[in-house]
DSSP file (Angstrom, degrees, kcal/mol; ACC not computed):
  #  RESIDUE AA STRUCTURE BP1 BP2  ACC     N-H-->O    O-->H-N    N-H-->O    O-->H-N    TCO  KAPPA ALPHA  PHI   PSI    X-CA   Y-CA   Z-CA
    1    1 A M              0   0    0      0, 0.0     5,-0.0     0, 0.0     2,-0.0   0.000 360.0 360.0 360.0 131.2   -2.2  -19.4   -1.9
    2    2 A E     >  -     0   0    0      1,-0.1     4,-2.0     4,-0.0     5,-0.2  -0.257 360.0-111.4 -66.4 159.0    0.0  -18.3   -4.9
    3    3 A D  H  > S+     0   0    0      1,-0.2     4,-2.7     2,-0.2     5,-0.2   0.896 119.0  53.0 -59.1 -40.9    2.7  -15.6   -4.4
    4    4 A S  H  > S+     0   0    0     53,-0.2     4,-2.0     2,-0.2    -1,-0.2   0.889 108.4  51.4 -68.0 -36.9    0.8  -13.2   -6.5
    5    5 A E  H  > S+     0   0    0      2,-0.2     4,-2.5     1,-0.2    -1,-0.2   0.902 110.7  47.0 -64.1 -36.2   -2.3  -13.7   -4.3
    6    6 A I  H  X S+     0   0    0     -4,-2.0     4,-2.4     1,-0.2    -2,-0.2   0.923 113.3  49.8 -70.6 -43.4   -0.4  -13.1   -1.2
    7    7 A A  H  X S+     0   0    0     -4,-2.7     4,-1.9     2,-0.2    -1,-0.2   0.840 109.5  50.1 -57.8 -36.5    1.1  -10.0   -2.8
    8    8 A K  H  X S+     0   0    0     -4,-2.0     4,-2.7     2,-0.2    -2,-0.2   0.904 110.1  52.1 -74.5 -43.2   -2.2   -8.7   -3.8
    9    9 A R  H  X S+     0   0    0     -4,-2.5     4,-2.6     1,-0.2    -2,-0.2   0.892 108.7  49.6 -57.3 -44.7   -3.5   -9.2   -0.3
   10   10 A D  H  X S+     0   0    0     -4,-2.4     4,-1.7     2,-0.2    -2,-0.2   0.868 110.2  50.0 -64.9 -35.6   -0.7   -7.4    1.2
   11   11 A H  H  X S+     0   0    0     -4,-1.9     4,-2.7     2,-0.2    -2,-0.2   0.956 108.5  54.4 -61.6 -50.9   -1.3   -4.5   -1.3
   12   12 A Q  H  X S+     0   0    0     -4,-2.7     4,-2.3     1,-0.2    -2,-0.2   0.931 109.6  48.1 -47.3 -53.6   -5.0   -4.5   -0.3
   13   13 A R  H  X S+     0   0    0     -4,-2.6     4,-2.1     1,-0.2    -1,-0.2   0.883 108.6  51.4 -63.9 -34.9   -4.1   -4.2    3.3
   14   14 A N  H  X S+     0   0    0     -4,-1.7     4,-2.1     2,-0.2    -1,-0.2   0.929 109.2  51.2 -65.4 -48.6   -1.7   -1.4    2.8
   15   15 A K  H  X S+     0   0    0     -4,-2.7     4,-2.3     1,-0.2    -2,-0.2   0.931 108.8  53.6 -58.3 -42.6   -4.4    0.6    0.8
   16   16 A S  H  X S+     0   0    0     -4,-2.3     4,-2.5     1,-0.2    -1,-0.2   0.912 105.5  50.9 -51.2 -53.4   -6.6    0.0    3.7
   17   17 A E  H  X S+     0   0    0     -4,-2.1     4,-2.2     2,-0.2    -1,-0.2   0.844 108.8  53.8 -54.7 -38.0   -4.1    1.4    6.1
   18   18 A I  H  X S+     0   0    0     -4,-2.1     4,-3.1     2,-0.2    -2,-0.2   0.961 109.9  46.3 -56.9 -54.5   -3.9    4.5    3.8
   19   19 A V  H  X S+     0   0    0     -4,-2.3     4,-2.5     1,-0.2    -2,-0.2   0.872 111.5  50.5 -61.3 -41.8   -7.6    5.1    3.9
   20   20 A I  H  X S+     0   0    0     -4,-2.5     4,-2.1     2,-0.2    -1,-0.2   0.910 113.5  47.0 -60.5 -45.9   -7.8    4.6    7.7
   21   21 A L  H  X S+     0   0    0     -4,-2.2     4,-2.9    -5,-0.2    -2,-0.2   0.938 110.9  50.7 -66.2 -46.1   -4.9    7.2    8.2
   22   22 A V  H  X S+     0   0    0     -4,-3.1     4,-1.8     1,-0.2    -2,-0.2   0.949 112.6  47.2 -59.2 -50.0   -6.5    9.7    5.8
   23   23 A K  H  X S+     0   0    0     -4,-2.5     4,-2.7     1,-0.2    -1,-0.2   0.898 111.7  50.3 -55.6 -41.8   -9.9    9.4    7.7
   24   24 A E  H  X S+     0   0    0     -4,-2.1     4,-2.8     2,-0.2     6,-0.2   0.942 108.6  51.7 -63.9 -47.0   -8.1    9.8   11.0
   25   25 A M  H  <>S+     0   0    0     -4,-2.9     5,-3.1     1,-0.2     6,-0.5   0.870 114.9  43.5 -60.4 -34.9   -6.3   12.9    9.8
   26   26 A F  H ><5S+     0   0    0     -4,-1.8     3,-1.5     3,-0.2    -2,-0.2   0.912 111.9  51.3 -75.1 -46.1   -9.5   14.4    8.7
   27   27 A S  H 3<5S+     0   0    0     -4,-2.7    -2,-0.2     1,-0.3    -1,-0.2   0.845 116.1  41.2 -64.5 -38.0  -11.5   13.4   11.7
   28   28 A Q  T 3<5S-     0   0    0     -4,-2.8    -1,-0.3    -5,-0.2    -2,-0.2   0.288 109.7-119.7 -95.9  13.6   -8.9   15.0   14.1
   29   29 A G  T < 5S+     0   0    0     -3,-1.5    -3,-0.2    -5,-0.1    -4,-0.1   0.884  75.2 129.1  51.6  43.2   -8.3   18.1   11.9
   30   30 A K    > < +     0   0    0     -5,-3.1     3,-2.4    -6,-0.2     6,-0.2   0.102  21.0 144.7-115.9  21.5   -4.7   17.1   11.5
   31   31 A W  T 3  S+     0   0    0     -6,-0.5     3,-0.1     1,-0.3    -9,-0.0  -0.452  76.7  18.9 -58.1 126.9   -4.6   17.4    7.7
   32   32 A G  T 3  S+     0   0    0      1,-0.3    -1,-0.3    -2,-0.2     2,-0.2   0.301  87.1 143.8  88.1  -7.5   -1.1   18.7    7.0
   33   33 A D    X>  -     0   0    0     -3,-2.4     4,-3.0     1,-0.1     3,-0.8  -0.451  54.4-130.3 -70.6 137.0    0.4   17.8   10.3
   34   34 A E  H 3> S+     0   0    0      1,-0.3     4,-2.3     2,-0.2     5,-0.2   0.839 102.6  54.7 -63.9 -37.4    3.9   16.7    9.8
   35   35 A K  H 3> S+     0   0    0      2,-0.2     4,-1.5     1,-0.2    -1,-0.3   0.841 113.0  44.4 -64.3 -28.1    3.7   13.4   11.7
   36   36 A Y  H <> S+     0   0    0     -3,-0.8     4,-2.8    -6,-0.2    -2,-0.2   0.889 110.9  55.1 -82.5 -36.2    0.7   12.2    9.6
   37   37 A K  H  X S+     0   0    0     -4,-3.0     4,-1.8     1,-0.2    -2,-0.2   0.902 109.7  46.2 -61.3 -38.4    2.4   13.5    6.4
   38   38 A E  H  X S+     0   0    0     -4,-2.3     4,-2.1     2,-0.2    -1,-0.2   0.896 114.6  46.9 -69.3 -41.7    5.4   11.3    7.2
   39   39 A K  H  X S+     0   0    0     -4,-1.5     4,-2.4     1,-0.2    -2,-0.2   0.901 112.9  48.8 -64.5 -42.0    3.3    8.3    8.0
   40   40 A L  H  X S+     0   0    0     -4,-2.8     4,-2.2     2,-0.2    -2,-0.2   0.902 109.7  51.8 -66.5 -40.0    1.2    8.8    4.9
   41   41 A Q  H  X S+     0   0    0     -4,-1.8     4,-2.4    -5,-0.2    -1,-0.2   0.869 107.9  52.9 -60.3 -43.0    4.3    9.1    2.7
   42   42 A E  H  X S+     0   0    0     -4,-2.1     4,-2.8     2,-0.2    -2,-0.2   0.922 109.5  48.9 -62.9 -45.6    5.8    5.9    4.2
   43   43 A L  H  X S+     0   0    0     -4,-2.4     4,-2.8     1,-0.2    -2,-0.2   0.910 110.9  49.9 -63.2 -42.5    2.5    4.1    3.3
   44   44 A V  H  X S+     0   0    0     -4,-2.2     4,-2.0     2,-0.2    -2,-0.2   0.907 110.8  49.6 -57.6 -47.3    2.5    5.5   -0.3
   45   45 A V  H  X S+     0   0    0     -4,-2.4     4,-1.8     2,-0.2    -2,-0.2   0.947 112.9  46.5 -56.7 -54.4    6.1    4.4   -0.7
   46   46 A K  H  X S+     0   0    0     -4,-2.8     4,-2.4     1,-0.2    -2,-0.2   0.864 108.9  55.8 -60.9 -35.0    5.3    0.9    0.5
   47   47 A D  H  X S+     0   0    0     -4,-2.8     4,-2.8     1,-0.2    -1,-0.2   0.906 107.2  49.1 -62.7 -40.4    2.2    0.8   -1.7
   48   48 A E  H  X S+     0   0    0     -4,-2.0     4,-1.9     1,-0.2    -1,-0.2   0.899 112.5  48.7 -66.6 -35.5    4.4    1.5   -4.8
   49   49 A E  H  X S+     0   0    0     -4,-1.8     4,-2.1     2,-0.2    -1,-0.2   0.956 110.8  49.7 -63.9 -48.8    6.7   -1.3   -3.7
   50   50 A L  H  X S+     0   0    0     -4,-2.4     4,-3.2     1,-0.2     5,-0.2   0.894 109.4  52.3 -57.7 -45.8    3.8   -3.7   -3.2
   51   51 A V  H  X S+     0   0    0     -4,-2.8     4,-1.9     1,-0.2    -1,-0.2   0.921 110.2  47.2 -62.3 -42.8    2.4   -2.8   -6.7
   52   52 A R  H  X S+     0   0    0     -4,-1.9     4,-2.0    -5,-0.2    -1,-0.2   0.897 111.2  53.1 -60.7 -41.4    5.8   -3.6   -8.3
   53   53 A D  H  X S+     0   0    0     -4,-2.1     4,-2.8     2,-0.2     5,-0.3   0.929 108.7  49.5 -63.5 -47.4    5.9   -6.8   -6.2
   54   54 A V  H  X S+     0   0    0     -4,-3.2     4,-1.9     1,-0.2    -1,-0.2   0.894 112.1  48.2 -60.3 -37.5    2.4   -7.9   -7.6
   55   55 A I  H  X S+     0   0    0     -4,-1.9     4,-2.1    -5,-0.2    -1,-0.2   0.877 111.7  47.6 -73.6 -35.6    3.3   -7.3  -11.1
   56   56 A A  H  X S+     0   0    0     -4,-2.0     4,-2.2     2,-0.2    -2,-0.2   0.896 112.5  47.9 -75.2 -36.2    6.5   -9.1  -11.0
   57   57 A K  H  X S+     0   0    0     -4,-2.8     4,-2.6     2,-0.2   -53,-0.2   0.867 111.9  50.5 -69.5 -35.7    5.0  -12.1   -9.3
   58   58 A I  H  X S+     0   0    0     -4,-1.9     4,-2.1    -5,-0.3     5,-0.2   0.979 112.9  48.6 -58.8 -55.2    2.0  -12.2  -11.9
   59   59 A K  H  <>S+     0   0    0     -4,-2.1     5,-3.1     1,-0.2     6,-0.7   0.898 112.0  48.2 -53.2 -51.3    4.6  -12.0  -14.6
   60   60 A L  H ><5S+     0   0    0     -4,-2.2     3,-1.5     1,-0.2    -1,-0.2   0.913 111.2  48.6 -52.4 -53.2    6.7  -14.8  -13.1
   61   61 A E  H 3<5S+     0   0    0     -4,-2.6    -1,-0.2     1,-0.3    -2,-0.2   0.833 113.9  47.2 -61.4 -31.9    3.7  -17.1  -12.6
   62   62 A K  T 3<5S-     0   0    0     -4,-2.1    -1,-0.3    -5,-0.2    -2,-0.2   0.457 116.4-113.6 -93.2   3.4    2.6  -16.5  -16.2
   63   63 A G  T < 5S+     0   0    0     -3,-1.5    -3,-0.2    -4,-0.3    -2,-0.1   0.767  87.2 114.9  77.3  21.7    6.2  -17.1  -17.6
   64   64 A L      <       0   0    0     -5,-3.1    -4,-0.2    -6,-0.2    -5,-0.1   0.543 360.0 360.0 -98.5 -10.1    6.5  -13.4  -18.7
   65   65 A G              0   0    0     -6,-0.7    -1,-0.1    -7,-0.1    -5,-0.1   0.502 360.0 360.0 -84.4 360.0    9.3  -12.4  -16.3
């Protein structure tokens, strides 16, 4: 598996974690709860980093980096 494929998979997993957390927040009536907000923010920051990683690896593989 190429580095870009691994990075894409990691990004997809993180997006799934975000969706699961948001569903949990709503189902438990915890929208706005500080603990959940902090975890959601961590996942969003991680997702931004993963997106940058995916882009960099694709560029590197295509010789654009």
